[in-house]
C-alpha positions in Angstrom: -84.8 -4.7 13.6 -82.4 -2.1 13.2 -80.5 -0.1 15.9 -79.3 3.3 15.1 -76.3 5.2 17.5 -77.0 8.7 16.9 -74.8 10.8 14.5 -76.8 13.7 13.3 -77.4 15.9 16.7 -79.2 19.4 16.6 -76.9 22.1 16.6 -73.6 20.6 15.6 -74.6 20.6 11.6 -72.9 17.6 10.8 -72.2 13.7 11.5 -70.5 14.1 14.4 -71.9 11.4 16.6 -68.8 9.6 18.1 -69.4 6.2 16.9 -65.8 5.5 17.6 -66.6 5.2 21.3 -68.9 2.9 21.3 -67.5 -0.5 22.7 -68.8 -3.9 24.3 -71.5 -3.9 22.3 -73.4 -7.5 23.4 -77.4 -8.4 22.4 -79.9 -10.5 24.3 -83.4 -11.6 24.7 -83.2 -13.4 28.4 -80.3 -15.2 28.5 -79.6 -15.9 25.0 -77.0 -13.8 23.3 -77.9 -12.3 19.9 -75.6 -11.8 16.8 -75.4 -8.4 15.3 -74.2 -7.2 12.4 -72.8 -3.7 11.8 -74.2 -2.1 8.3 -71.2 -1.9 5.6 -72.8 1.3 4.2 -74.4 3.2 7.6 -71.6 2.0 9.5 -74.0 3.4 13.2 -76.7 1.1 12.2 -76.8 -2.3 14.4 -78.9 -5.0 12.4 -80.1 -7.8 14.7 -82.2 -10.6 13.9 -84.7 -11.3 16.1 -86.1 -14.8 16.6 -89.8 -15.2 17.1 -91.6 -14.9 19.8 -89.0 -12.6 21.6 -91.3 -9.4 22.5 -88.2 -7.7 23.9 -84.5 -7.3 24.1 -81.4 -6.2 26.5 -78.7 -3.8 24.6 -75.8 -3.4 26.7 -72.5 -1.0 25.9 -69.8 0.9 27.0 -69.3 4.6 25.9 -65.6 5.2 25.6 -64.9 8.8 26.2 -61.9 10.8 25.2 -59.2 10.9 28.5 -57.6 13.4 27.0 -58.0 16.5 24.6 -55.7 15.2 21.8 -58.0 12.0 21.9 -61.7 13.6 21.3 -64.1 15.8 23.9 -63.4 15.3 27.3 -66.8 14.8 28.8 -66.0 12.7 32.4 -62.8 13.0 34.7 -62.6 12.7 38.2 -64.6 15.8 39.6 -66.8 16.7 36.9 -69.1 15.4 34.4 -70.8 16.3 31.3 -73.7 13.5 30.7 -74.6 13.2 26.9 -77.4 11.2 26.1 -76.9 10.5 22.5 -73.5 8.9 23.6 -75.7 6.2 25.7 -78.3 5.3 23.2 -79.1 3.2 20.7 -82.9 3.4 19.4 -84.4 1.6 17.0 -85.1 2.6 13.3 -87.9 3.5 11.8 -89.5 5.4 14.3 -89.8 9.6 14.7 -87.1 10.3 17.8 -90.1 12.4 19.4 -92.3 8.9 19.7 -89.9 6.7 21.6 -89.8 7.1 25.0 -86.8 6.7 27.2 -86.8 6.3 31.1 -83.6 7.5 32.3 -80.9 7.0 35.0 -77.4 7.8 36.1 -75.5 6.4 39.5 -73.2 9.7 40.5 -70.1 9.1 42.2 -70.5 9.9 45.8 -71.2 13.5 47.3 -71.5 14.9 43.9 -74.4 17.2 42.7 -76.2 17.6 39.6 -78.2 19.8 37.0 -80.5 18.8 34.3 -83.6 20.0 32.6 -84.9 16.6 33.0 -87.3 15.9 36.1 -86.1 13.9 38.9 -88.9 11.1 39.5 -86.7 9.3 42.5 -83.4 9.7 43.9 -81.8 7.3 46.5 -78.3 8.0 47.4 -76.5 8.6 44.5 -78.6 7.2 41.8 -81.4 9.1 40.3 -84.0 8.4 38.0 -85.7 10.7 35.9 -89.2 10.8 34.6 -90.1 9.5 31.5 -89.4 11.7 28.4 -89.3 10.9 24.5 -85.8 10.6 22.9 -85.8 13.6 21.4 -86.4 15.2 24.4 -83.7 13.1 26.6 -81.0 13.8 23.9 -81.8 17.4 24.4 -81.4 17.8 28.5 -78.0 17.0 29.7 -76.9 16.3 33.2 -73.8 18.5 34.6 -72.7 17.1 37.1 -69.4 17.6 39.5 -68.2 17.4 43.5 -68.0 21.0 43.6 -71.3 22.0 42.4 -73.1 25.2 42.5 -76.4 26.6 41.5 -77.6 30.2 40.8 -81.4 31.6 40.7 -81.1 33.9 37.8 -84.7 34.7 37.0 -88.1 32.9 38.2 -90.4 35.0 36.5 -91.9 33.5 34.6 -90.4 30.2 35.0 -86.9 29.1 36.7 -83.4 30.2 34.9 -80.5 29.0 36.8 -76.7 29.0 36.3 -75.1 25.6 37.2 -71.3 25.7 37.6 -69.0 22.9 38.3 -65.2 23.3 39.2 -62.7 21.4 40.4 -62.3 22.7 43.9 -65.2 24.2 46.1 -62.8 27.5 46.3 -63.2 28.0 42.6 -66.9 28.1 42.5 -67.5 31.8 43.7 -68.5 33.7 40.7 -66.6 37.1 40.2 -68.6 40.7 41.0 -70.9 41.4 37.9 -71.7 37.7 36.8 -74.8 37.4 38.6 -76.0 40.5 37.8 -75.0 40.2 34.0 -76.7 36.9 33.5 -79.8 38.1 35.4 -79.8 40.9 32.8 -79.1 38.9 30.0 -82.3 37.0 30.6 -84.3 39.9 30.9 -83.2 41.6 27.9 -83.4 38.2 25.8 -87.5 38.3 27.1 -87.7 42.2 26.1 -86.2 41.0 22.5 -88.2 37.7 21.7 -91.0 38.8 23.6 -91.9 34.8 24.8 -89.7 31.8 26.0 -90.1 28.3 25.0 -89.3 26.4 28.0 -90.7 25.4 31.3 -87.0 25.9 32.9 -83.3 27.1 31.4 -80.2 25.6 32.5 -77.1 27.4 32.2 -74.1 25.0 32.4 -70.5 25.9 33.1 -67.8 23.8 33.6 -64.8 25.9 35.0 -61.7 23.3 33.5 -59.2 23.5 31.2 -59.1 20.9 28.3 -62.7 19.8 29.1 -66.0 19.0 27.1 -67.0 20.6 23.8 -66.5 23.9 24.2 -70.3 24.5 23.6 -73.7 22.9 22.7 -76.7 24.4 22.7 -80.2 22.9 23.7 -84.0 24.5 23.8 -84.0 24.1 27.4 -79.9 24.5 28.9 -76.8 25.2 27.1 -73.4 23.3 27.6 -70.1 26.0 28.1 -67.1 24.9 28.9 -64.8 27.7 29.6 -61.4 28.1 31.3 -60.6 27.1 34.7 -59.5 30.8 35.3 -62.7 32.3 33.9 -63.4 33.4 37.0 -60.1 34.9 38.3 -59.7 36.5 34.7 -63.2 37.9 34.5 -62.1 41.6 34.7 -59.6 41.5 32.1 -60.9 39.1 29.6 -64.5 39.7 28.6 -64.5 37.8 25.4 -66.1 34.5 27.1 -68.8 36.1 28.7 -70.9 36.1 25.3 -70.6 31.9 25.0 -73.5 31.8 27.3 -75.4 34.2 25.7 -75.2 31.9 22.5 -76.2 29.1 23.6 -79.7 31.0 25.3 -80.5 32.5 21.8 -80.2 29.3 20.2 -83.0 28.1 22.3 -85.3 30.8 20.0 -83.0 30.5 16.9 -81.8 26.9 16.6 -83.8 24.8 18.7 -87.8 26.1 19.1 -87.5 27.4 15.2 -85.0 25.7 13.2 -84.4 26.3 9.3 -86.5 23.2 7.5 -84.0 21.6 6.1 -82.1 21.0 9.5 -85.5 19.4 10.9 -84.8 15.6 10.7 -86.8 12.9 12.3 -83.9 11.1 14.0 -80.5 11.6 14.5 -79.6 9.6 11.4 -81.2 11.3 8.7 -78.6 13.8 7.5 -79.4 17.4 7.5 -78.6 20.1 5.0 -77.1 23.2 6.4 -77.7 26.5 3.6 -79.3 28.8 6.1 -76.5 28.0 8.6 -76.0 31.8 7.9 -79.5 31.9 9.8 -78.8 29.7 12.2 -75.3 30.3 13.4 -75.1 33.9 11.7 -78.1 35.6 13.5 -77.3 34.0 16.4 -73.8 35.3 16.6 -75.6 38.6 16.1 -78.0 38.7 18.9 -75.1 37.2 21.1 -72.9 39.8 21.1 -76.2 42.6 20.9 -77.4 41.0 23.9 -74.2 40.7 25.7 -73.9 44.3 25.2 -77.2 45.3 26.2 -76.6 43.4 29.4 -73.7 44.8 30.7 -71.6 41.9 30.3 -69.7 43.8 27.6 -69.3 47.5 27.3 -69.6 49.3 24.1 -66.1 49.5 23.2 -65.9 45.7 23.6 -68.2 45.1 21.3 -67.2 47.8 18.6 -63.8 46.0 19.2 -65.3 42.6 18.9 -67.2 43.5 15.4 -63.8 45.3 14.3 -62.0 42.3 14.3 -64.9 40.3 12.9 -64.8 42.7 9.6 -61.0 42.5 9.5 -61.0 38.8 9.8 -63.7 38.5 6.9 -62.0 41.0 4.6 -58.9 38.5 4.6 -61.5 35.9 3.3 -59.6 35.4 -0.4 -61.7 32.6 -0.8 -64.4 34.7 -1.3 -63.4 35.1 -4.9 -64.4 31.5 -5.8 -66.2 30.6 -3.0 -70.1 31.9 -2.4 -71.1 32.2 1.4 -74.0 29.2 0.0 -71.1 27.0 -0.5 -69.1 27.3 2.9 -72.6 26.3 4.7 -72.0 23.0 3.7 -68.6 23.1 5.4 -69.5 21.1 8.4 -70.5 18.2 6.3 -67.3 18.6 4.1 -64.4 19.8 6.3 -66.4 18.5 9.8 -64.4 21.2 12.0 -60.6 19.9 10.9 -58.5 22.7 10.9 -57.0 23.8 7.8 -53.6 25.4 6.3 -55.2 27.8 4.3 -58.2 29.0 5.8 -58.4 32.5 3.9 -58.3 31.4 0.6 -60.7 27.4 1.6 -63.3 28.8 3.9 -64.9 27.0 6.4 -68.4 27.0 8.4 -67.5 29.2 10.9 -67.6 32.0 8.1 -71.7 31.6 7.8 -71.3 32.8 11.6 -68.8 35.5 11.0 -69.9 37.0 8.1 -74.1 36.2 8.4 -73.4 38.5 11.8 -72.3 41.6 9.2 -75.2 40.6 7.1 -77.8 40.8 9.6 -76.4 43.7 11.0 -76.3 45.1 7.4 -80.2 44.1 7.1 -81.0 45.9 11.0 -79.3 49.3 10.0 -81.2 48.9 6.7 -84.5 48.2 8.6 -83.8 51.1 10.8 -83.0 53.7 8.1 -85.9 53.3 6.0 -88.2 53.1 8.5 -87.2 55.9 9.8 -86.4 54.8 13.1 -89.3 53.5 13.9 -88.4 49.4 13.0 -85.8 47.5 13.8 -84.3 43.9 13.8 -85.6 43.8 17.2 -89.2 43.6 15.3 -88.0 41.1 13.3 -87.1 38.8 16.2 -90.3 39.5 18.6 -92.7 38.3 15.1 -90.1 35.4 13.9 -89.2 34.0 17.1 -91.5 35.0 19.3 -94.6 32.7 18.0 -96.3 30.3 20.1 -95.4 31.4 23.6 -94.4 28.2 25.7 -94.6 25.8 23.2 -91.6 23.4 22.8 -92.6 22.0 19.4 -90.1 22.6 16.7 -91.5 24.8 14.3 -89.6 24.8 11.0 -88.6 27.9 8.6 -87.5 28.5 5.4 -86.0 31.5 3.5 -89.2 32.7 2.2 -90.7 32.4 5.6 -87.8 35.1 6.9 -88.2 37.2 3.7 -92.0 37.9 4.3 -91.7 38.9 7.9 -89.2 41.0 6.8 -91.5 42.3 4.2 -94.2 42.7 7.3 -91.9 44.9 9.3 -90.3 46.9 6.2 -90.8 46.7 2.8 -87.7 45.7 0.7 -86.5 43.7 -2.2 -85.3 41.3 1.1 -84.9 37.9 -1.5 -82.3 39.8 -4.1 -80.9 41.2 -0.8 -80.0 37.9 0.6 -79.4 36.3 -2.8 -76.6 38.7 -3.5 -75.0 38.4 0.1 -75.7 34.6 0.0 -75.4 33.3 -3.5 -72.9 35.5 -5.2 -69.0 36.4 -5.0 -67.7 39.2 -3.9 -64.3 40.5 -3.4 -65.4 42.3 -0.3 -67.1 41.4 2.7 -70.5 42.8 3.5 -69.7 46.2 5.5 -72.5 48.2 5.2 -73.9 47.4 8.2 -70.9 49.1 9.9 -71.2 52.2 7.7 -74.8 52.8 8.0 -74.2 52.2 11.7 -72.2 55.4 11.8 -68.9 54.0 11.9 -65.8 53.2 9.4 -63.8 50.1 9.7 -60.1 51.9 10.2 -56.4 50.7 11.1 -53.9 52.2 13.4 -50.6 50.5 14.7 -51.8 50.2 18.4 -53.6 47.1 19.2 -57.3 47.2 20.9 -57.9 45.8 24.2 -59.2 42.7 23.1 -56.1 42.3 21.0 -53.8 43.1 23.9 -55.5 40.7 26.1 -56.1 37.9 23.9 -52.0 38.0 23.1 -51.3 37.9 26.9 -53.3 34.8 27.7 -51.9 33.0 24.7 -48.5 34.1 24.8 -49.3 34.6 20.6 -48.0 37.4 18.3 -51.2 38.2 15.9 -50.0 40.4 12.9 -52.8 38.8 10.7 -53.5 42.5 9.8 -49.9 43.3 8.4 -48.0 40.7 7.6 -50.6 38.0 7.0 -48.9 35.6 10.0 -49.7 34.9 13.6 -46.6 33.1 15.6 -46.4 31.2 19.1 -43.9 32.7 21.7 -41.2 30.8 20.5 -41.6 31.8 17.0 -43.6 28.8 15.3 -45.8 30.0 12.8 -49.3 29.0 13.5 -51.2 30.7 10.5 -50.5 32.4 7.4 -53.0 34.1 5.6 -53.4 33.3 1.6 -51.7 36.2 -0.7 -50.5 38.4 2.1 -46.8 39.2 2.7 -45.7 36.0 4.7 -47.1 33.5 1.8 -45.5 35.6 -0.7 -42.2 34.5 0.8 -43.4 30.9 0.7 -43.5 31.2 4.8 -46.0 28.2 6.2 -47.9 27.1 8.8 -45.3 24.6 11.0 -42.2 26.9 10.1 -40.2 28.6 12.9 -38.8 32.2 12.5 -35.4 32.0 13.6 -34.0 36.0 13.3 -35.7 39.3 12.2 -33.2 41.4 10.8 -30.2 39.2 11.5 -30.9 39.2 15.2 -32.5 36.1 17.0 -36.2 36.3 17.2 -37.9 38.0 19.9 -41.7 38.9 19.7 -41.0 42.3 20.7 -38.4 43.0 18.4 -40.3 41.2 15.6 -43.1 43.9 16.2 -40.8 46.2 16.3 -39.3 45.5 12.9 -42.8 45.4 11.7 -43.7 48.7 12.6 -40.6 50.4 11.3 -41.5 48.9 8.0 -44.0 52.1 8.1 -40.2 54.1 7.7 -39.5 52.5 5.0 -37.1 50.2 6.9 -36.8 46.7 5.4 -37.9 43.9 7.1 -35.9 40.2 6.9 -37.0 37.5 8.5 -35.1 34.0 8.4 -37.0 30.5 9.1 -36.5 26.8 9.7 -39.3 24.3 7.5 -38.1 20.9 8.8 -34.5 20.6 7.9 -34.3 23.2 5.5 -33.5 27.1 6.3 -34.4 30.4 4.1 -34.0 34.0 4.6 -36.4 36.5 2.5 -37.3 40.2 2.4 -40.9 40.4 3.5 -42.7 43.0 1.0 -44.5 45.0 3.8 -43.9 48.9 4.0 -46.9 49.7 6.0 -46.2 49.1 9.9 -48.5 47.6 12.2 -51.9 47.4 11.9 -54.7 46.6 13.6 -58.3 47.4 12.9 -60.9 49.3 15.2 -63.8 51.2 14.4 -64.1 55.2 14.0 -66.9 57.2 14.6 -68.3 59.3 11.7 -69.0 62.6 12.6 -72.3 63.5 11.7 -74.2 60.6 10.7 -76.8 58.8 12.6 -75.4 56.2 15.8 -77.6 53.3 14.4 -74.8 50.8 16.1 -74.9 53.1 19.3 -78.7 52.5 19.0 -78.5 49.0 18.6 -76.2 48.1 21.3 -78.1 50.0 24.1 -80.5 48.0 26.6 -83.7 47.9 26.4 -86.1 49.0 29.1 
């Protein structure tokens, strides 16, 4: 027989299973040890010769997770754990995952508490045994556990929705004012948007820790979210992380219940195809920000600033001249989330999130305009994702299904609309949704509150929209944008800026010098690249430049309508 270690996980879009963590593999039939051989091509497959008369085997192995972030995702420490079942199973080839029955159990450290979508069959002390489920349900049902644990009910009508929090110590568990109310409102706004749900319970899972986890993983009945340890203490000043939980929650409808047909597979070792990543992730990103704002977790200004930053980032992608978004959807497989030296020219999978979000904003405003305000993308969400209430059976979709439903809402050449934006190449990003929404992307020398908060938290200097570079507090160049001024003079990621106009590097000195370029003052930078030193005049004369959205008076404020909460 052949056993598989899971490689293709729903929502990860590529073969990301941590096969290198498998160790100590031993296969037995009773007391007899059986030999195993790894497949030379499908290296996550293990072949075992089963002797005649043997009806069952025992398979033993360990999963050795990373102990520090530089090695890989950290999913267990002395105070908390993210138990991901896909790391702990070998399953027989030749079967649909939904037809393999599993009985899972876990022994927790003393005094730890836990939560999971799985139903507990029995608990004796620290040993927990769960009721039998199919393999696909098991892999979709992680366990959050920790010594310091808090569980908060967000909704029980019609089914329970909880947020489960673990931290390094009990003192860190107390949520800030607005946290519970905000996520209670998020649940209700999602119900008003989609009109139904496809779980019998839902668990938001939050790990408060630095350097822990995958940052996020979505499931039908739960969502994993590792956030910084100071997420609660900086709640008021750093709203950016609040939308993370909304993203995974939206995926319960888009991505888990309804999934692109090319992304659905019968097991966890059949390759996916990601051509609709701009729907799976782009539409989810769109609803993430809309619902975060409708729930009051963001202000309208937070949402507008985030949209401005997204639009500006997509405007700095000259790679769209050679690479359409359709090809970018392959990057979860091609690049496998590795960092890129020239992201603007190469592009990566996250462009499908960000540019997809802009495309769906354009679709929403187009529907509102053409229907005279009678219809919107909300109607599409209810018609497309609200079907089959309570069903937890995956329902696939194609682009043709999307086009058909959109035409039912508002007739238009939707096939041509998407073909132009996904298949074809353009010099500029799709910003018509912002324009039709009653706003314009503008530039000013003052950063938005979001930029100020990000720089204060990281210590970095973000000059991406002026010089086309981002620097660390010590002057190390973290990013250089293709075809921007820093690129033109030969600055590379990894260089260290040592001087600004002949004076020692200082972040504020650099900002002041960039600002002065708007008044025809020259800007000369000196830097060290390895053992070489260089100096050059930077070809830039427009000062500091930060994006923001400006309301265009006399036009319908469709974007404001989109962000307004639903009663």
